[in-house]
N, C-alpha and C positions, 0 to 999 in steps of 0.2 A: 395490526401489530407492528409499528416500525423497529428495524431490529437493522443490524451489520454485523457480521459473525466472520470475525480473521480465523484466517486458521495456517498451515502451515509450514510456523516457525520449528526450530529446534537449534541445536550443535553442527554446527560444518566447520570444515578446515579454513584454514586462507586457499585464496584460490577456486573455492569450492562453490556451488550453485542452490540456489533454494527459492521455489514459488510459493509465494504468500496468496492468499486465493482471500479473497470477502465478499461473502453473501449476503445479499440483501433483499430484505422483503418489506412487505409494505409498500411497497414504492417504488419506480419502475428507474430504476439507475442511470439506462441511458437519457431519460430528460434531467439530470441532474451533472454537475459540475464534482468528479470525484477525483478524490489526493488521499494519497499514502504521507502520511509525518511519521516519524521516527522522535524516541528520547531517551538518549542515554543516560545513564545513573551521572545525577548532580549537573543537569545539564537542563537547558528549555529543548521543549520541541519544538521540530523542525520541518516545515514541508521537504516532499522527496521529487514527489512524481504526481503532476496534473493532467487530467482529462476533462478535457471540454464534454458540453455535452450532446448531444445529436452527432455532430458531423467526426469526433473523436480527437480533437487537437490535441497533442501531447507535448509536454515540457516539464524538463528534470532541472535537477539541483546541480554545479556542477560538480560536485566532485560522483558523481555515480552515472553522469552522462556516461553513453558507451558501456555500462554496467549492465543498468537496469533497464527493464523494461516495461509500461503500464498496457495492461489490453483491458478489453472488455467481451466478457462472450453475454449480449442479450437475450439470449433462450435461456439461458440458466440467471439473469441477471444478476452476474457476479463481475465482479471485478478482479483482476490479479494483479502481482507484480513478481516481474520474475527477474532474478537477482544471482548475476553472473560475477566470476573473480572477486570474491566477497575477499575483505578485508578486516580486518582485526576490529579497525576505526568503525566499520557497518554494524556492531553487536548494540542492538538496543531495542525497545518495545515497539513495533511497529504498529501503526493505525491506520485505519481507514476510516475518510471522511466523508458526507457528501453531503453536498449544497446546492440548496435548490426551493423552490416556490418558498422565499422567506425562512427555509426552515433550514439547519443545521444537524448532522446525526454521525455521531462516532461509532467506533467498536467498542470494544474490550480490549484489543490489544491481543496481539503475540512473538513471544521474544524470539528473537535471534541472536546467537551468537557466534562468533568466530573466533577461534582460538585451536591452537594445536594442544 
């Protein structure tokens, strides 16, 4: 059964850090394009970070460059999103996405709230 399960969200103060995890099962994450998206209340879902299949080339939306890092642990078949210097505008539900082999998979999302 194919699954993406996110975890690691929570409440954090501005300037704080969180690491989100996306555990993949039923397929090999290394062979897929992996992305993190987020959706804030009343806004459209937007992509945040991208990792290419295989070699792991990464790109980020401008608002998170230098603060967020996407990475992958092939042994654990898990993708991470390290988030530092968090801002209130980073508050959203964060989703993991996998695309490849003519298929697209989504996780259920994890809530990140940045507030003092």
